[in-house]
C-alpha positions as CSV (number, residue, x, y, z in Angstrom):
1,M,-5.9,-16.2,-12.0
2,L,-2.6,-14.3,-11.4
3,V,-3.0,-11.1,-9.3
4,I,-0.2,-8.4,-9.5
5,N,0.0,-5.5,-7.1
6,C,3.0,-3.3,-7.9
7,G,4.5,-0.8,-5.5
8,S,7.5,1.5,-5.9
9,S,10.0,-1.3,-5.0
10,T,7.8,-4.3,-4.6
11,V,5.5,-6.7,-6.4
12,K,2.9,-8.5,-4.3
13,F,1.4,-11.4,-6.2
14,A,-1.1,-14.3,-5.7
15,V,-2.6,-17.1,-7.7
16,F,-6.2,-18.2,-7.3
17,R,-8.0,-21.2,-8.8
18,G,-11.6,-20.2,-8.4
19,S,-11.9,-19.0,-4.8
20,A,-9.0,-21.2,-3.6
21,E,-5.7,-19.5,-3.0
22,R,-2.8,-21.5,-4.6
23,C,0.1,-19.2,-3.5
24,R,0.9,-15.7,-2.4
25,G,4.2,-13.9,-2.4
26,L,6.4,-10.8,-2.6
27,V,9.2,-9.5,-4.7
28,D,10.9,-7.0,-2.4
29,R,13.5,-4.2,-2.7
30,I,13.4,-4.0,-6.5
31,G,16.3,-1.9,-7.8
32,I,17.8,-1.9,-4.3
33,P,20.6,-4.0,-2.8
34,G,19.3,-7.0,-0.9
35,S,16.3,-7.7,-3.2
36,S,14.4,-11.0,-2.6
37,L,11.5,-13.2,-3.7
38,S,9.4,-15.0,-1.2
39,I,6.3,-17.2,-1.7
40,S,3.9,-19.0,0.6
41,L,2.4,-22.3,-0.7
42,P,-0.2,-24.8,0.5
43,G,0.7,-27.1,3.4
44,D,2.5,-24.2,5.2
45,R,5.4,-24.4,2.8
46,A,7.4,-21.2,2.2
47,I,10.4,-20.3,0.0
48,A,12.6,-17.3,0.3
49,L,15.3,-16.4,-2.2
50,K,17.9,-13.7,-2.4
51,L,18.5,-12.6,-5.9
52,P,19.2,-9.4,-7.9
53,V,16.0,-7.8,-9.2
54,R,16.6,-4.5,-11.1
55,T,13.2,-3.9,-12.5
56,H,9.5,-4.8,-12.1
57,R,9.8,-6.7,-15.4
58,E,12.7,-8.9,-13.9
59,G,10.7,-9.4,-10.7
60,I,7.7,-10.7,-12.7
61,S,9.9,-13.0,-14.8
62,H,11.4,-14.4,-11.6
63,L,8.0,-15.0,-9.9
64,M,6.6,-16.7,-13.0
65,R,9.5,-19.1,-13.1
66,L,9.1,-19.9,-9.5
67,I,5.3,-20.6,-9.6
68,I,5.9,-22.9,-12.6
69,A,8.8,-24.6,-10.8
70,Q,6.6,-25.1,-7.7
71,D,3.8,-26.5,-9.9
72,V,1.3,-23.7,-8.9
73,V,0.7,-23.6,-12.7
74,R,2.2,-25.9,-15.3
75,S,2.8,-23.1,-17.8
76,V,1.9,-19.5,-18.6
77,E,-1.0,-20.8,-20.8
78,E,-2.7,-22.2,-17.7
79,I,-3.2,-18.7,-16.4
80,D,-6.7,-17.5,-17.5
81,A,-5.9,-13.8,-16.9
82,V,-3.8,-11.3,-14.9
83,G,-5.6,-8.9,-12.6
84,H,-3.7,-5.6,-11.6
85,R,-4.3,-3.1,-8.9
86,V,-4.3,0.5,-10.3
87,V,-4.6,3.2,-7.7
88,H,-6.1,6.0,-9.8
89,G,-8.6,5.1,-12.5
90,G,-9.3,8.7,-13.7
91,S,-12.4,8.5,-15.8
92,F,-12.8,4.7,-15.4
93,T,-15.8,3.8,-13.2
94,Q,-15.3,0.1,-13.1
95,S,-12.7,-2.6,-13.6
96,T,-11.8,-3.0,-17.3
97,L,-10.2,-5.3,-19.8
98,L,-6.9,-3.8,-20.8
99,D,-6.0,-2.8,-24.4
100,G,-3.9,-0.1,-26.0
101,A,-6.5,2.6,-25.4
102,S,-7.0,1.8,-21.7
103,I,-3.3,1.5,-21.1
104,A,-2.8,4.9,-22.6
105,A,-5.5,6.3,-20.3
106,I,-3.8,4.8,-17.3
107,R,-0.5,6.4,-18.5
108,R,-2.3,9.8,-18.7
109,S,-3.5,9.4,-15.1
110,I,0.0,9.2,-13.7
111,R,-0.1,12.9,-12.7
112,L,-3.1,12.2,-10.5
113,A,-1.3,9.5,-8.4
114,P,2.5,10.0,-9.0
115,L,3.4,7.8,-6.1
116,H,1.4,4.8,-7.3
117,N,0.3,4.7,-10.9
118,P,3.8,4.6,-12.5
119,H,4.5,1.4,-10.7
120,N,1.0,-0.1,-11.4
121,L,1.7,0.7,-15.1
122,A,5.1,-1.0,-15.0
123,G,3.5,-4.2,-13.8
124,I,0.9,-4.1,-16.6
125,L,3.6,-3.5,-19.3
126,A,5.8,-6.3,-17.8
127,C,2.9,-8.7,-17.9
128,G,2.2,-7.9,-21.5
129,K,4.8,-10.4,-22.6
130,L,2.8,-13.2,-21.0
131,R,0.1,-12.7,-23.7
132,R,-2.7,-13.4,-21.3
133,P,-5.8,-11.2,-20.9
134,Q,-5.2,-8.4,-18.4
135,V,-7.7,-6.6,-16.2
136,A,-7.2,-3.3,-14.3
137,V,-9.0,-3.1,-11.0
138,F,-9.1,0.5,-9.8
139,D,-9.0,1.8,-6.2
140,T,-11.3,4.6,-7.4
141,A,-14.0,2.4,-8.9
142,F,-15.9,1.5,-5.7
143,H,-16.5,5.2,-5.2
144,A,-17.7,6.0,-8.7
145,A,-21.3,5.9,-7.6
146,M,-20.9,8.6,-4.9
147,P,-23.6,11.3,-5.3
148,E,-22.5,14.6,-6.9
149,E,-22.7,16.3,-3.5
150,A,-19.9,14.0,-2.3
151,W,-17.6,14.3,-5.3
152,R,-18.2,17.9,-6.4
153,Y,-15.8,20.7,-5.3
154,A,-17.1,24.2,-4.9
155,L,-15.2,25.5,-7.9
156,P,-16.4,27.3,-11.1
157,E,-18.1,25.1,-13.7
158,R,-15.1,25.1,-16.0
159,F,-13.2,23.1,-13.3
160,R,-16.0,20.5,-13.1
161,D,-13.5,17.7,-14.1
162,I,-11.5,18.4,-10.9
163,R,-13.5,16.3,-8.5
164,R,-13.2,13.9,-5.6
165,F,-12.5,10.3,-6.7
166,G,-11.8,8.5,-3.4
167,F,-9.3,5.7,-3.0
168,H,-8.6,2.4,-1.3
169,G,-11.8,1.2,-2.9
170,I,-10.6,-2.4,-3.4
171,S,-9.9,-2.7,0.3
172,H,-13.1,-0.9,1.5
173,Q,-15.2,-3.1,-0.8
174,Y,-13.6,-6.3,0.5
175,V,-14.0,-5.5,4.2
176,A,-17.5,-4.3,3.7
177,R,-18.5,-7.6,2.2
178,E,-16.6,-9.5,5.0
179,A,-18.4,-7.3,7.7
180,A,-21.7,-8.4,6.3
181,R,-20.6,-12.0,6.6
182,I,-19.4,-11.6,10.2
183,L,-22.6,-9.8,11.2
184,R,-24.7,-12.3,9.4
185,R,-26.7,-9.6,7.7
186,P,-27.2,-8.7,4.0
187,L,-24.7,-6.0,2.9
188,S,-27.6,-4.3,1.2
189,Q,-29.2,-3.6,4.6
190,L,-26.1,-2.3,6.4
191,K,-24.6,1.1,7.2
192,L,-20.9,0.8,7.7
193,I,-17.9,3.0,8.3
194,T,-14.8,1.3,7.0
195,C,-11.4,2.6,8.2
196,H,-8.4,1.6,6.0
197,L,-5.5,2.8,8.3
198,G,-2.0,2.1,7.0
199,N,0.8,4.2,5.6
200,G,-2.0,5.7,3.5
201,S,-5.3,6.0,5.3
202,S,-8.9,6.7,4.3
203,L,-12.4,6.2,5.6
204,T,-15.5,5.3,3.6
205,A,-19.2,5.6,4.4
206,V,-21.0,2.6,3.0
207,R,-24.7,2.5,2.7
208,N,-26.4,-0.7,1.4
209,G,-23.2,-1.9,-0.1
210,R,-22.3,1.3,-2.0
211,S,-19.7,3.9,-1.2
212,V,-21.4,7.3,-0.5
213,D,-18.3,9.2,0.7
214,N,-14.5,8.7,1.0
215,T,-12.1,11.0,2.9
216,M,-9.6,11.1,0.0
217,G,-10.2,13.5,-2.9
218,Y,-8.9,14.3,-6.4
219,T,-5.6,12.6,-5.2
220,P,-4.8,10.4,-2.2
221,L,-3.4,13.5,-0.5
222,E,-6.7,14.7,0.9
223,G,-8.3,13.6,4.1
224,L,-6.6,12.0,7.1
225,V,-3.0,12.5,8.4
226,M,-1.0,9.7,6.9
227,G,2.5,8.2,7.1
228,T,4.2,10.8,4.9
229,R,1.1,12.8,3.6
230,C,-0.2,15.8,5.3
231,G,-3.9,15.1,4.6
232,S,-6.4,18.0,4.2
233,L,-4.8,21.4,4.3
234,D,-5.9,25.0,3.9
235,P,-5.4,25.6,0.1
236,A,-3.4,28.8,0.8
237,I,-0.7,26.9,2.7
238,P,1.0,25.2,-0.4
239,L,1.1,28.7,-2.0
240,L,2.7,30.2,1.1
241,I,5.2,27.4,1.3
242,A,6.1,27.8,-2.4
243,Q,6.6,31.6,-1.9
244,R,8.5,31.2,1.4
245,E,10.9,28.4,0.2
246,R,10.9,29.4,-3.5
247,L,9.8,25.9,-4.4
248,S,8.5,24.7,-7.7
249,P,5.0,23.0,-7.9
250,A,6.8,19.6,-8.1
251,E,8.8,20.4,-5.0
252,V,5.8,21.4,-3.1
253,E,4.0,18.2,-4.2
254,K,6.9,16.2,-3.0
255,L,7.0,17.9,0.4
256,L,3.2,17.3,1.0
257,N,3.3,13.7,-0.3
258,R,6.6,12.4,1.0
259,E,7.9,14.7,3.8
260,S,4.8,15.5,5.8
261,G,2.3,13.5,8.0
262,L,3.5,11.4,10.9
263,K,7.0,11.6,9.5
264,A,7.0,15.4,9.9
265,L,5.4,15.3,13.3
266,A,7.3,12.5,14.9
267,G,10.3,11.9,12.7
268,T,9.0,8.5,11.6
269,R,6.0,7.2,9.6
270,D,6.0,3.9,11.6
271,M,3.0,3.9,14.0
272,R,4.7,1.1,16.0
273,D,7.6,3.4,16.9
274,I,5.3,6.3,17.6
275,L,3.2,4.2,20.0
276,S,6.3,2.9,21.8
277,R,7.7,6.4,22.2
278,A,4.4,7.9,23.2
279,K,4.1,5.3,25.9
280,R,7.5,6.5,27.3
281,G,6.1,10.0,27.4
282,E,7.9,11.5,24.4
283,R,6.2,14.7,23.5
284,K,6.5,14.6,19.7
285,A,5.2,11.0,19.5
286,R,2.3,11.8,21.8
287,L,1.3,14.8,19.7
288,A,1.6,12.8,16.4
289,L,-0.6,10.1,18.0
290,N,-3.2,12.6,19.2
291,I,-3.4,14.4,15.9
292,Y,-3.8,11.1,14.0
293,C,-6.5,9.6,16.2
294,R,-8.4,12.9,16.5
295,A,-8.6,13.1,12.7
296,V,-9.9,9.6,12.4
297,A,-12.4,10.1,15.2
298,K,-13.6,13.4,13.7
299,H,-14.3,11.8,10.3
300,I,-16.1,8.8,11.8
301,G,-18.3,11.3,13.6
302,A,-19.0,13.1,10.4
303,Y,-19.9,9.8,8.7
304,M,-22.2,8.9,11.6
305,A,-24.2,12.0,10.8
306,L,-24.1,11.4,7.0
307,L,-25.4,7.8,7.4
308,N,-27.8,8.7,10.3
309,G,-26.0,6.2,12.5
310,A,-24.0,3.1,11.7
311,D,-24.3,-0.6,12.3
312,A,-20.6,-1.2,12.4
313,I,-17.2,0.5,12.3
314,V,-14.6,-1.6,10.5
315,F,-10.8,-1.3,11.0
316,T,-8.4,-2.7,8.5
317,A,-4.8,-2.4,7.0
318,G,-1.5,-2.2,9.0
319,I,-2.5,0.2,11.7
320,G,-6.2,-0.6,11.7
321,Q,-5.6,-4.3,12.2
322,N,-2.6,-4.2,14.5
323,A,-2.9,-1.1,16.8
324,P,-5.4,-1.7,19.6
325,E,-4.3,1.6,21.3
326,V,-5.2,3.6,18.2
327,R,-8.6,1.8,18.0
328,R,-9.2,2.5,21.7
329,R,-8.4,6.2,21.3
330,V,-10.5,6.6,18.2
331,L,-13.6,4.8,19.6
332,S,-13.5,6.4,23.1
333,G,-15.6,9.3,21.9
334,F,-18.5,7.1,20.8
335,R,-19.6,5.8,24.1
336,H,-22.5,8.3,24.0
337,Q,-23.6,6.4,20.9
338,G,-23.8,3.2,22.8
339,L,-20.5,1.8,21.5
340,R,-18.9,-0.5,24.2
341,L,-15.4,-1.6,23.5
342,C,-14.4,-5.0,25.0
343,P,-11.2,-4.7,27.0
344,R,-10.2,-8.2,26.2
345,A,-11.2,-8.5,22.5
346,N,-9.6,-5.3,21.4
347,P,-6.0,-6.0,22.6
348,A,-6.3,-9.5,21.1
349,N,-7.3,-8.1,17.6
350,R,-10.4,-10.3,17.5
351,A,-12.9,-9.9,14.7
352,V,-15.5,-8.3,17.0
353,I,-13.9,-6.0,19.5
354,T,-17.1,-4.6,21.1
355,R,-19.3,-6.1,23.9
356,S,-22.4,-8.0,23.0
357,S,-24.4,-5.1,24.5
358,S,-22.8,-2.5,22.2
359,R,-25.4,-0.8,20.0
360,I,-22.6,-0.3,17.3
361,A,-20.3,-3.1,16.4
362,A,-16.6,-2.5,16.0
363,L,-14.8,-5.1,13.8
364,V,-11.2,-5.9,12.9
365,I,-10.9,-7.4,9.4
366,P,-7.6,-8.1,7.7
367,T,-7.9,-6.7,4.2
368,D,-7.3,-9.0,1.2
369,E,-6.9,-6.8,-1.9
370,E,-5.5,-9.6,-3.9
371,R,-8.6,-11.8,-3.4
372,E,-10.8,-8.8,-4.3
373,I,-8.8,-8.2,-7.4
374,A,-9.2,-11.8,-8.4
375,R,-12.9,-11.7,-7.9
376,E,-13.2,-8.5,-10.0
377,T,-11.0,-9.9,-12.7
378,A,-13.2,-13.0,-12.9
379,R,-16.3,-10.8,-13.1
380,V,-15.0,-8.8,-16.0
381,L,-14.1,-11.9,-18.0
382,R,-17.5,-13.6,-17.5
């Protein structure tokens, strides 16, 4: 099984044989000087190549030649299927086998996720020449079963199609399953709050293995403060900005998606830089950190009420997995709920970062979207 996860200038890839990982790699800086291809192989082997990569199609051609040369697969024909991450599934409620109609539907959904879907589609089109079955695994699909009170906006009936979809579903689904394994309890009996905190961030309330709410909405712009996205905003503000700056809708969308969030508050979207500068007492960095952590804590509190408590709070993705200070700040407000953070486990990024006496567990689980995509692809093809 070949897994492809295309970003704006990257292709993450992995090959699985059953549940065994055969390789994992990255095509980086596509269309930018200094492009490269790196791959990790069994036996702690790694290869890194500098080579020009102008398009996603070229990147996929390069990675296919490399995995064949390294005997990961003997030929293209040995690949059973290709699984793709697609951020916005629109009307799709589950992973789907790709054909002309489904590819056209993904193309139409580009307007809903302009930062992601064009690149996801580029990967699908590039892999078409491999002539292997392709499956789209949607970030929105895990949230498709949310109750209407979770996805419905309070708009007139004629706008019913404008609804919350929720995102990062592949990651939330994976870490929820892993949390059940770590806690040694059936997922069907757990109440979880999963926190995917990276450049894009969202929380999901998970009851009995099903998503019942996600902080993102019609697009990935709603919800938490993020690297370059503002998160939830008074709807009058974009109108005011457009009038004041005489901006087009596309220009306002760019401002909210690419020029806001942590970048606007602190001048950088990198939480590592913000934490370092905040520690030195820099005001802008401290404010950005406070705003970010407050938003995460506020939404966790809301989900505690929605779920009537939680068995565990799960942190994943770049910030969630690697920023103990963010986790400490976020969780400090839940001591009254009986949550007891372990001062040794949290800085060490251990799997369980709460004391054994804690009534709510806090977990750190590295996400593995590629493995989840492979699992979903195999399920669709069965």
